[in-house]
C-alpha positions in Angstrom: -76.2 -23.5 -67.0 -78.6 -25.4 -65.0 -81.1 -27.0 -66.5 -84.3 -29.1 -65.4 -85.3 -32.0 -66.9 -88.6 -33.7 -68.3 -89.4 -37.5 -68.8 -90.4 -39.6 -71.4 -92.2 -42.7 -71.1 -91.5 -46.0 -72.7 -93.8 -48.6 -72.9 -92.6 -52.6 -72.9 -93.8 -56.0 -72.0 -92.2 -55.7 -68.2 -93.6 -52.6 -67.2 -93.3 -48.4 -67.8 -90.1 -47.0 -67.9 -89.3 -43.2 -67.1 -86.1 -41.9 -69.0 -85.0 -38.1 -67.7 -84.8 -35.7 -70.9 -82.5 -32.5 -70.5 -84.0 -29.3 -71.1 -82.0 -26.8 -72.7 -84.6 -23.8 -72.3 -85.2 -24.5 -68.5 -84.8 -21.4 -66.5 -81.5 -21.6 -63.9 -81.7 -23.3 -60.5 -81.7 -21.6 -57.6 -78.2 -21.4 -55.7 -77.9 -23.8 -52.7 -76.3 -23.2 -49.4 -72.7 -23.8 -49.8 -71.4 -26.3 -47.5 -67.5 -26.5 -47.9 -65.6 -23.5 -47.8 -67.6 -19.6 -47.4 -68.3 -17.6 -50.3 -68.0 -14.0 -50.6 -71.5 -13.1 -48.9 -70.2 -15.4 -45.9 -67.1 -14.0 -45.4 -68.6 -10.5 -45.4 -71.1 -11.7 -42.9 -68.6 -13.5 -40.6 -65.6 -10.8 -40.9 -67.7 -7.4 -41.3 -70.0 -8.5 -38.5 -67.2 -8.7 -36.0 -65.1 -5.6 -37.4 -68.8 -3.6 -36.8 -69.0 -4.9 -33.4 -65.5 -4.4 -32.1 -65.9 -0.5 -33.4 -69.5 -0.5 -31.8 -68.2 -2.1 -28.8 -65.4 0.5 -28.4 -67.6 3.4 -29.1 -70.1 2.1 -26.3 -67.6 1.2 -23.6 -64.9 3.8 -24.1 -66.8 6.7 -25.5 -70.8 6.5 -24.6 -70.8 4.8 -21.0 -68.5 4.4 -18.3 -67.8 0.7 -19.0 -64.1 0.8 -19.2 -62.5 -2.2 -18.6 -61.6 -5.8 -20.5 -64.6 -7.6 -19.4 -67.1 -5.2 -20.4 -65.3 -4.9 -23.8 -65.9 -8.6 -24.2 -69.5 -8.6 -23.1 -70.4 -5.6 -25.4 -68.4 -7.0 -28.3 -70.1 -10.5 -28.1 -73.5 -8.7 -27.8 -73.1 -6.7 -30.8 -71.5 -9.0 -33.0 -74.5 -11.5 -32.5 -76.7 -9.1 -33.3 -74.7 -7.8 -36.5 -74.4 -11.1 -37.6 -78.3 -11.4 -37.6 -78.5 -8.3 -39.1 -76.1 -9.0 -42.2 -77.6 -12.2 -42.6 -81.0 -10.8 -43.5 -79.4 -9.1 -46.2 -78.4 -12.0 -48.0 -79.9 -15.1 -46.5 -83.3 -15.9 -45.3 -85.0 -16.4 -41.7 -83.5 -20.2 -41.5 -79.6 -18.6 -42.1 -80.0 -15.9 -39.8 -81.5 -18.3 -37.0 -78.7 -20.9 -38.0 -76.0 -18.2 -38.0 -76.8 -16.8 -34.7 -77.2 -19.9 -33.1 -73.6 -21.2 -34.3 -72.1 -17.5 -33.2 -73.7 -18.1 -29.6 -72.3 -21.7 -29.5 -68.9 -21.0 -30.5 -68.7 -17.9 -28.2 -69.8 -20.0 -25.4 -66.8 -22.8 -26.1 -64.5 -20.0 -26.1 -65.6 -18.9 -22.9 -65.2 -22.3 -21.3 -62.1 -22.5 -22.9 -60.8 -19.1 -21.7 -61.7 -19.9 -18.5 -59.9 -22.9 -18.6 -56.6 -21.8 -19.9 -56.3 -18.9 -17.7 -56.9 -21.0 -14.7 -54.0 -23.2 -15.8 -51.7 -20.5 -16.8 -52.7 -18.3 -13.2 -51.7 -21.5 -11.4 -48.3 -22.2 -13.4 -47.8 -18.2 -12.9 -48.4 -18.3 -9.4 -46.2 -21.5 -8.7 -43.5 -20.9 -11.0 -41.2 -20.4 -8.0 -41.8 -23.8 -6.6 -41.7 -25.8 -9.4 -37.9 -25.4 -10.9 -36.8 -27.1 -7.7 -36.3 -30.8 -7.9 -36.7 -31.2 -4.1 -40.2 -29.9 -4.2 -41.4 -32.8 -5.9 -39.2 -35.5 -3.8 -39.3 -34.2 -0.3 -41.7 -33.7 2.5 -42.0 -31.1 5.0 -41.0 -32.8 7.9 -38.9 -30.2 10.2 -38.9 -27.3 7.2 -39.6 -23.9 8.7 -43.1 -22.4 6.9 -40.3 -19.5 5.4 -37.6 -21.6 4.0 -36.5 -21.3 0.7 -37.9 -23.7 -2.3 -34.6 -25.6 -2.3 -36.0 -27.2 1.5 -39.2 -29.6 1.5 -41.9 -30.2 -1.0 -45.2 -32.0 -1.7 -43.9 -36.1 -1.7 -45.9 -37.0 1.1 -48.7 -35.3 -0.3 -48.7 -36.9 -3.9 -47.8 -40.4 -2.2 -51.2 -39.7 0.0 -53.2 -38.3 -2.8 -52.4 -41.5 -5.0 -52.9 -44.0 -1.9 -56.5 -42.5 -1.4 -57.3 -42.6 -5.0 -56.2 -46.2 -5.2 -58.6 -46.8 -2.1 -61.5 -45.0 -3.6 -60.9 -46.8 -7.2 -60.8 -50.4 -5.4 -64.4 -49.7 -4.3 -65.8 -47.7 -6.8 -64.7 -49.6 -9.6 -66.3 -52.8 -9.2 -69.6 -51.3 -7.3 -69.9 -48.6 -10.3 -69.8 -50.7 -13.1 -71.4 -53.6 -11.5 -74.5 -50.9 -10.7 -74.2 -49.7 -14.0 -74.7 -53.5 -15.5 -77.8 -54.0 -13.4 -80.0 -51.1 -14.2 -79.0 -51.5 -17.8 -78.9 -55.6 -18.3 -81.1 -56.6 -15.6 -83.5 -54.2 -15.0 -87.0 -54.3 -13.6 -88.3 -52.0 -10.7 -85.7 -52.1 -8.3 -83.4 -50.8 -11.0 -85.6 -47.8 -11.6 -85.6 -47.3 -7.7 -81.6 -47.5 -7.8 -81.0 -45.3 -10.8 -83.3 -42.9 -9.1 -80.9 -43.0 -6.3 -77.7 -43.1 -8.2 -78.7 -39.8 -9.8 -79.7 -38.2 -6.7 -76.2 -38.9 -5.3 -74.4 -37.2 -8.3 -75.7 -33.7 -6.6 -74.1 -34.8 -3.1 -72.6 -32.4 -1.1 -68.8 -33.2 -0.7 -69.5 -31.9 3.0 -72.1 -34.5 3.6 -69.8 -37.4 2.3 -67.5 -36.4 4.7 -70.0 -36.4 7.6 -71.3 -40.2 6.8 -67.7 -41.4 6.4 -66.9 -39.6 10.1 -70.0 -40.2 11.1 -69.7 -44.2 10.6 -66.1 -45.2 10.6 -64.4 -42.7 12.6 -67.3 -42.1 15.5 -69.0 -45.6 15.2 -66.4 -47.7 14.7 -63.5 -46.3 16.3 -61.4 -45.9 13.2 -58.8 -43.2 13.3 -58.3 -40.3 11.1 -56.0 -42.1 8.0 -55.9 -42.5 4.6 -58.4 -45.3 4.4 -61.1 -42.8 5.8 -60.4 -40.2 3.4 -60.5 -42.9 0.5 -63.6 -44.4 1.5 -65.0 -40.5 1.6 -63.6 -40.0 -1.8 -65.4 -43.5 -2.8 -68.6 -41.5 -2.0 -68.3 -39.1 -4.2 -67.0 -41.3 -7.1 -69.5 -43.9 -6.9 -72.7 -41.8 -8.5 -70.6 -40.6 -11.4 -69.1 -43.7 -12.3 -72.3 -45.5 -12.5 -74.2 -42.8 -14.2 -71.4 -42.5 -16.6 -71.7 -46.2 -17.0 -74.7 -46.6 -17.5 -75.4 -44.1 -20.2 -72.4 -45.6 -21.9 -73.8 -49.1 -21.6 -76.9 -48.1 -22.9 -75.4 -47.1 -26.3 -74.2 -50.6 -26.6 -76.6 -52.0 -29.9 -78.9 -54.7 -28.9 -78.6 -56.5 -32.0 -75.0 -57.6 -30.2 -76.6 -59.1 -27.1 -79.7 -60.8 -29.3 -76.4 -62.1 -31.3 -74.9 -63.6 -28.4 -77.9 -64.9 -26.7 -78.6 -66.6 -30.0 -75.7 -68.1 -30.3 -76.1 -69.7 -26.9 -74.5 -67.8 -24.8 -75.6 -67.0 -21.2 -76.3 -63.4 -20.0 -73.7 -62.9 -17.8 -71.1 -64.3 -20.8 -72.7 -62.0 -23.3 -71.9 -59.2 -20.5 -68.7 -60.2 -20.2 -67.7 -61.0 -23.5 -69.7 -58.5 -25.7 -71.0 -55.8 -24.0 -68.5 -54.5 -21.6 -65.6 -55.0 -24.1 -67.8 -52.8 -26.5 -68.3 -50.4 -24.1 -64.6 -50.1 -23.0 -63.9 -47.1 -23.9 -66.4 -45.4 -22.6 -66.1 -47.0 -19.3 -62.8 -45.8 -19.1 -64.3 -42.2 -19.4 -66.5 -43.2 -17.1 -63.9 -43.5 -14.5 -61.9 -40.7 -15.6 -64.9 -38.4 -14.6 -64.7 -40.0 -11.0 -61.1 -39.5 -11.3 -61.4 -35.9 -11.7 -63.9 -35.8 -9.3 -62.3 -37.5 -6.4 -58.9 -36.4 -6.4 -59.8 -32.9 -5.9 -62.2 -33.0 -2.9 -60.8 -31.0 0.2 -63.9 -31.2 2.3 -64.2 -35.1 2.8 -60.9 -35.5 3.3 -60.2 -32.7 5.9 -62.9 -34.4 8.0 -61.6 -38.0 7.9 -57.5 -38.3 7.0 -55.9 -34.9 9.0 -52.5 -33.2 8.2 -49.4 -34.8 8.4 -46.1 -33.0 7.1 -44.0 -36.3 7.0 -44.7 -39.1 4.7 -47.0 -41.6 5.5 -47.7 -44.8 3.5 -50.1 -46.9 5.4 -53.5 -46.2 5.1 -54.4 -47.7 8.4 -51.6 -45.6 10.3 -53.0 -42.2 11.3 -53.3 -38.9 9.8 -52.0 -38.6 5.9 -51.7 -35.5 4.1 -52.7 -35.3 0.1 -52.7 -32.8 -2.4 -56.0 -30.7 -1.8 -55.6 -30.3 1.9 -52.0 -29.4 1.3 -53.2 -26.9 -1.0 -55.7 -25.6 1.4 -53.9 -25.3 4.6 -51.0 -23.5 2.5 -53.4 -20.8 0.9 -55.0 -19.9 4.0 -51.6 -19.7 6.0 -51.2 -16.3 4.9 -47.1 -16.7 4.7 -46.4 -15.7 1.0 -43.6 -18.8 1.2 -46.5 -21.3 1.9 -48.9 -19.6 -0.4 -46.4 -20.3 -3.4 -45.8 -23.9 -2.4 -49.8 -24.3 -2.5 -49.9 -23.2 -6.2 -47.3 -25.2 -6.9 -48.8 -28.2 -5.2 -52.1 -27.6 -7.5 -49.9 -27.3 -10.8 -48.6 -30.9 -9.4 -52.4 -32.0 -8.9 -53.6 -31.1 -12.7 -50.0 -32.8 -13.9 -51.1 -35.7 -11.7 -54.6 -35.7 -13.3 -53.5 -35.1 -16.7 -51.3 -38.5 -16.4 -54.2 -40.4 -14.8 -56.1 -39.3 -17.6 -53.6 -40.2 -20.5 -53.5 -43.5 -18.2 -56.8 -44.6 -18.3 -57.0 -43.7 -22.5 -53.9 -46.1 -23.1 -56.0 -48.8 -21.0 -58.9 -48.5 -22.9 -57.5 -48.3 -26.4 -59.7 -50.6 -28.4 -57.5 -53.3 -29.5 -59.1 -55.0 -32.8 -62.2 -55.0 -34.3 -64.8 -53.8 -32.0 -67.7 -53.8 -34.6 -69.2 -56.7 -37.0 -67.2 -59.6 -37.7 -65.1 -59.1 -34.6 -68.0 -59.0 -32.0 -69.5 -62.1 -33.4 -66.2 -63.7 -33.0 -66.1 -62.5 -29.6 -69.8 -64.0 -29.2 -69.3 -67.4 -30.2 -66.8 -67.5 -28.4 -68.7 -66.8 -25.4 -71.1 -69.2 -26.4 -68.8 -72.0 -27.4 -66.6 -71.4 -24.2 -68.3 -73.9 -21.8 -68.6 -76.6 -24.7 -64.7 -76.3 -25.3 -64.0 -76.2 -21.2 -65.8 -79.6 -21.3 -64.1 -81.1 -24.0 -60.5 -80.1 -23.0 -61.5 -81.6 -19.5 
């Protein structure tokens, strides 16, 4: 039985000490909310609310209103499920519990909705491209001299895969130093100009992709007479990736504790060595995430590539050698062709694009995996090495 306690006081030469004393006649304590596994009341609310909501949704959509169809049933089920959760919680809990469970139900439903949309998209693309994916030639050959109505054992997307990788590589060569350098400037240098740069970067994150394509088309192709090529497409993609990487890297660098910078500076390291040896290694996993976000934005862009690269049905490896195809452009042309075989090839290329993005994500996460101790003594050791590096170089010379 839960009990309360009283206190007895002992006075000594050094002060007063209060000792708790057990009171067996005290009333039982008020039960607290369960933190671990749910009790019977919580199970009743969680399961019973959704069982009742399913029955009510079936009556509304199948008997009372002309709302036949799975989408209407899911919508009504979610609304009635939230209402029943709130109603049943009021029978056993407080108003705080009602708000907590309703908010949890809404957040869980939103997460399930996003997951269902992602899974349905992946499954739909794989099902539509299942006729082309089993053929090895689809990954190893190009479409040079292949009839649009030919079978899937002829032709493939090797030229589009190569073009996408080349254009993405050019974009990464531009955006990695510029994006991370911009983030370092905004975070570590600061000042009035840094605030202006941050405002411009945040505004560029909402830049329409067609505007980026028109900008590169006007500057490189019309003004500088650069032919439509993989280089022009890579520059257009870099315009889309740059603000994403810079903004995400800025957020990551802000999270690095200021005490780490202070420790490095206190040991005598310069600001540049502090950034290079302490701040950037600490934020490396987050910077990899920033690069992943930029890659996800750039590799699927169609309109900038459509304006700047042109399309070729054969393998092109020279980024300055004329028109170069890519996976988004291949998908776009195939899906709008009206030919069933090309449409299936386009869905197969879409599956390849998703697989390529997944591989790039895995590589980025492996590169950014923390090595050794990233906190505490490990960071202090790096700060010490950064501070003593000039002395070591002078002594060795």
